[in-house]
C-alpha positions in Angstrom: -14.8 -98.9 49.8 -17.9 -101.1 49.3 -16.5 -102.4 46.1 -13.1 -103.1 47.6 -14.7 -105.0 50.4 -16.7 -107.1 48.0 -13.6 -108.0 45.9 -11.6 -109.2 48.8 -14.2 -111.5 50.3 -13.1 -115.1 50.7 -15.9 -116.3 48.3 -14.8 -113.9 45.5 -11.1 -114.8 45.9 -11.8 -118.5 45.8 -14.1 -118.1 42.8 -11.5 -116.1 40.9 -8.8 -118.6 41.8 -11.0 -121.5 40.6 -12.1 -119.8 37.3 -8.4 -119.1 36.4 -7.1 -122.5 37.6 -4.5 -120.9 39.8 -4.2 -123.7 42.3 -5.3 -126.6 40.1 -2.0 -128.5 40.6 -2.2 -128.0 44.4 -5.1 -130.1 45.7 -3.6 -130.1 49.2 -4.2 -126.4 49.5 -7.1 -125.5 51.8 -9.7 -122.9 50.8 -8.4 -120.7 53.6 -4.8 -121.0 52.4 -5.9 -120.2 48.8 -7.9 -117.1 49.9 -5.0 -115.9 52.1 -2.5 -116.4 49.2 -4.8 -114.6 46.8 -5.2 -111.7 49.2 -1.4 -111.5 49.7 -0.9 -111.3 45.9 -3.5 -108.7 45.3 -3.1 -104.9 45.5 -6.3 -103.0 45.3 -6.7 -99.3 46.0 -9.7 -97.6 44.7 -10.4 -93.8 44.9 -13.0 -92.3 47.2 -16.3 -91.5 45.6 -15.7 -87.7 45.5 -12.0 -87.8 44.9 -11.1 -84.9 42.6 -8.2 -86.9 41.1 -9.4 -90.5 41.1 -6.6 -93.0 40.6 -7.0 -96.7 41.1 -4.3 -99.2 41.7 -5.1 -102.8 40.8 -2.3 -105.4 40.6 -2.0 -109.2 41.0 1.4 -110.8 41.4 2.0 -114.0 39.4 5.1 -115.6 37.8 3.2 -115.6 34.5 2.5 -112.1 33.4 -0.4 -113.4 31.2 -2.1 -114.9 34.3 -1.5 -111.7 36.3 -3.1 -109.6 33.4 -6.1 -112.0 33.2 -6.7 -111.6 37.0 -6.4 -107.8 36.8 -8.8 -107.7 33.8 -11.2 -109.9 35.7 -11.0 -107.5 38.7 -11.5 -104.4 36.5 -14.6 -106.0 34.9 -16.0 -106.8 38.3 -15.3 -103.2 39.6 -17.1 -101.7 36.7 -20.1 -104.1 37.2 -20.2 -103.3 41.0 -19.9 -99.6 40.3 -22.8 -99.7 37.8 -24.9 -101.7 40.2 -24.2 -99.3 43.1 -25.1 -96.3 40.9 -28.3 -97.9 39.7 -29.2 -98.8 43.3 -28.4 -95.2 44.4 -30.7 -93.8 41.7 -33.5 -96.2 42.7 -33.1 -95.3 46.3 -33.1 -91.5 45.5 -36.2 -91.9 43.4 -37.9 -93.8 46.2 -37.0 -91.1 48.7 -38.3 -88.4 46.5 -41.6 -90.3 45.9 -42.0 -90.8 49.7 -41.5 -87.0 50.3 -44.2 -86.0 47.8 
């Protein structure tokens, strides 16, 4: 859930849209309109941490399937990075707690 929340933030959606040039030909679009449109086009359902059958659904709707695939690949990369960071932080936190208990 933490990862999902991070991926649908306004800042991340705007950054993704800019990196992929999704609204380059639409300078009249406001950042709020871009973020709303990005969120409407995105489907993101990640499994719970202890889900025995973890299945993720990640999709982005675009008229150009290549663009949609690039956005999804970007999201998958970010999910893996966030997951690694959370696991690393969890190990660090656990080690700190164990040290404090000794």
